C-alpha angles and dihedrals in degrees: 000000000000140000131218117213132180118215123193119201132207092256090061097254120133127208128197108216125198111211111200136187094275090058091048093052090051089048092054090050093046097047101024090229130116115253085228089068093060091095092055102036104023118160127185086240090062094053092044092049092050091050092046092048091052093048091047091050091052090045092241090128134026099181123104121261097260094049091047093052091055088073098045119097100174144006133186146130113313118242104255091207092056094050092054094053 
């Protein structure tokens, strides 16, 4: 299981982020909620945290979560057609 998210930053750049099982396990530990409940109880914070965790894992960011979110203007599901191009 994995999730593809698109993050847009204040400077106009966009980043496709692959969230994998490791990130999801950490999410469940951090928020004490099953990843399966995301569809029912999704919060922007949850999506942002998953993207941040994936980018931290891949060493694409070293800043803490709160500092990282200050530069994000939008987050959502990535377009699967765009990622295959």
